C-alpha positions in Angstrom: 15.1 -15.0 -21.4 16.9 -11.6 -21.4 14.3 -8.5 -19.7 14.3 -4.9 -20.4 15.2 -3.4 -17.7 13.3 -0.2 -17.6 10.4 -1.9 -19.2 9.5 -4.5 -16.7 10.8 -2.2 -13.8 7.9 0.6 -15.1 5.3 -2.5 -15.8 6.1 -4.2 -12.7 5.6 -1.5 -10.4 2.6 -0.1 -12.4 1.4 -3.9 -11.5 2.0 -4.1 -7.8 0.2 -1.2 -8.0 -2.7 -2.7 -9.4 -2.6 -5.4 -7.5 -2.7 -4.6 -3.9 -5.2 -2.3 -5.5 -7.7 -5.5 -6.6 -6.6 -7.8 -3.3 -7.9 -4.2 -0.7 -11.3 -5.5 -2.5 -10.9 -9.5 -1.9 -10.1 -8.2 1.5 -12.8 -5.6 1.9 -15.6 -8.2 1.1 -13.8 -10.1 3.9 -13.8 -8.9 6.6 -17.1 -8.6 6.8 -17.7 -12.3 6.2 -14.8 -12.7 8.8 -17.2 -12.9 11.6 -19.9 -14.5 10.1 -18.5 -17.4 9.5 -19.2 -21.0 11.3 -18.0 -20.1 14.6 -16.7 -23.3 14.1 -13.5 -22.3 12.5 -12.6 -20.6 15.5 -13.1 -21.6 19.1 -15.2 -17.8 19.2 -15.4 -17.0 23.4 -18.0 -18.4 26.0 -17.4 -14.5 28.1 -21.0 -12.5 27.3 -19.5 -9.6 27.9 -16.2 -10.1 25.7 -19.0 -11.5 23.1 -21.5 -8.3 23.8 -18.0 -5.7 22.9 -16.9 -7.9 20.1 -20.8 -6.8 19.0 -20.5 -3.5 19.3 -17.2 -3.4 17.5 -18.6 -5.6 14.5 -21.1 -2.5 13.9 -18.4 0.0 13.7 -16.5 -1.5 11.7 -19.2 -2.3 8.9 -19.5 0.9 9.2 -16.1 1.4 7.7 -15.0 2.9 11.4 -12.3 1.3 12.4 -10.8 3.5 14.8 -13.8 2.7 17.0 -14.1 -0.3 16.2 -10.7 -0.8 17.2 -11.5 0.0 20.6 -14.1 -2.3 20.9 -12.1 -5.0 19.7 -9.8 -4.6 22.2 -12.2 -4.6 25.3 -13.5 -7.9 24.1 -9.7 -9.3 23.7 -9.5 -7.9 27.8 -11.9 -10.1 28.7 -11.3 -12.7 26.3 -7.2 -12.9 25.4 -8.1 -16.5 24.0 -11.1 -14.2 21.4 -9.1 -15.1 18.1 -12.0 -14.0 15.7 -11.4 -10.5 18.0 -7.6 -10.8 17.3 -7.9 -11.2 13.5 -10.7 -7.8 13.4 -7.9 -6.5 15.3 -5.5 -6.9 13.0 -7.4 -5.2 10.6 -8.1 -2.3 11.9 -4.8 -2.0 12.9 -3.9 -3.1 9.0 -6.3 -0.2 8.0 -4.9 2.3 10.6 -1.6 2.2 9.0 -0.5 0.6 12.2 1.8 -2.1 10.5 3.5 -3.1 13.5 0.6 -3.7 15.5 -1.5 -5.7 12.7 1.2 -8.4 12.5 1.1 -8.3 16.9 -2.5 -9.0 16.3 -2.2 -11.8 13.6 0.8 -13.7 15.4 -1.1 -13.8 18.6 -4.0 -14.6 16.7 -2.1 -18.2 14.9 -0.4 -18.9 18.0 -3.7 -19.3 19.9 -5.0 -21.1 15.5 -2.6 -22.2 13.9 -4.5 -22.5 11.3 -6.7 -19.8 11.0 -6.4 -18.9 6.9 -7.7 -15.1 7.8 -4.7 -14.2 9.6 -2.1 -15.5 7.8 -3.8 -14.2 4.9 -3.2 -10.9 6.4 -0.2 -11.1 7.6 1.6 -11.7 4.0 -0.6 -9.0 3.2 1.4 -6.6 5.6 4.2 -8.4 4.9 4.2 -6.8 1.6 2.7 -3.9 2.3 6.7 -3.7 4.2 8.0 -4.7 1.3 9.2 -7.6 3.7 8.8 -10.0 0.7 10.2 -13.6 1.5 8.1 -13.0 4.7 5.2 -12.3 2.9 5.7 -15.1 0.4 5.9 -17.3 4.0 2.5 -16.3 5.2 0.9 -17.5 1.2 2.8 -21.0 0.9 1.6 -21.6 4.3 -2.2 -20.6 3.7 -1.5 -22.8 0.2 -0.8 -26.1 2.3 -3.8 -25.1 5.1 -6.4 -24.8 2.0 -4.8 -25.9 -1.7 -8.9 -25.0 -2.3 -8.3 -21.1 -1.1 -7.0 -19.3 -4.0 -5.7 -16.5 -1.8 -2.6 -18.0 -1.0 -2.4 -18.3 -4.8 -3.4 -14.2 -4.7 -1.0 -13.3 -3.1 2.1 -14.9 -3.5 0.8 -13.3 -7.4 1.8 -10.5 -5.7 5.1 -11.3 -4.5 6.5 -12.9 -7.3 5.9 -9.7 -9.7 7.7 -7.0 -6.7 10.4 -10.2 -7.2 10.2 -9.5 -10.6 10.3 -13.7 -10.5 7.9 -13.9 -14.0 7.7 -17.5 -14.0 6.4 -18.3 -10.6 3.7 -15.4 -10.8 2.6 -17.9 -14.4 2.3 -20.7 -12.0 0.4 -18.8 -9.1 -2.1 -16.9 -11.5 -2.8 -20.1 -12.9 -3.8 -21.8 -10.6 -5.5 -18.8 -9.0 -7.6 -18.5 -11.8 -8.8 -21.9 -12.2 -9.6 -22.2 -8.7 -11.9 -18.9 -8.7 -13.4 -20.8 -12.2 -14.7 -23.1 -9.9 -16.6 -21.3 -7.1 -17.6 -19.1 -10.0 -15.6 -16.5 -8.3 -16.9 -12.5 -9.0 -12.8 -12.1 -8.5 -12.6 -14.5 -11.6 -11.7 -11.3 -13.9 -8.7 -10.0 -11.7 -7.6 -14.0 -12.0 -7.5 -13.7 -15.6 -6.2 -9.9 -15.8 -2.9 -11.2 -13.8 -2.3 -14.1 -16.0 -2.6 -11.7 -18.7 0.2 -9.4 -17.5 2.5 -12.5 -16.3 2.5 -13.6 -19.6 3.5 -10.1 -20.6 6.1 -9.4 -18.5 7.0 -12.6 -20.2 7.4 -11.8 -23.2 4.4 -13.8 -24.9 2.2 -11.4 -26.1 0.2 -13.6 -27.4 -1.3 -15.8 -24.6 -1.5 -12.6 -23.0 -3.7 -11.1 -25.0 -5.8 -14.3 -24.8 -6.2 -13.6 -20.6 -6.1 -10.2 -21.3 -9.1 -10.1 -23.5 -11.1 -12.9 -21.0 -9.9 -9.9 -18.2 -12.1 -7.9 -20.0 -15.1 -9.5 -20.8 -15.1 -10.2 -18.3 -15.5 -6.6 -16.6 -11.9 -5.8 -16.1 -10.8 -2.4 -17.3 -7.4 -2.9 -19.1 -5.4 -0.3 -19.2 -5.2 1.7 -22.9 -1.1 0.7 -23.4 -1.8 -2.6 -22.1 -4.8 -3.0 -24.8 -3.0 -1.6 -27.4 -0.4 -3.3 -27.4 -1.1 -7.1 -27.5 -3.6 -5.7 -29.8 -6.7 -5.8 -27.9 
């Protein structure tokens, strides 16, 4: 299919911004839960002092005070350089503070210590996406997909990158997979996936399918831009 370059660029620009906003919401929820998971997922720490520092950081983190949270997470890492959860949370804080270089360093160190850590791969992908290093971002999302094919975030992240690359066919495949996984888990983010799939079909020139999924997203509470809704007949 031949695309109208002006239209596709405008729609994609809007979409990428919207997707990163949605991705931020997803990550926002996960970051609060990251360190409350079963510690069996990580090695955790055997250092009481490191744990105390970490807990102080977490208190600030839950208050959206990334700057002070980072100070305590770094202290925890000083006491236990192998404290993966502290590394992951330090990366999150750095990303929120706009320090992408250090965010990448913390995530990379986390992956070195715990290669199957979903959160580090996911968030490293987000940072690379923000930096428009799309090949590197996509690599992380593909790793995440291989680590856990039932985790929708690897597919969700890939959708954002395929849109940025204007690879709409791949965006459709990954958006559909995301939708099915969110649907299976009864996730509140199902509407986001339906919205993405509708937009993907819209970009692919299939307004009929776009309308179906955008309507589903709307029925589940998603806000559809007026121009887009009018274009597909909602």
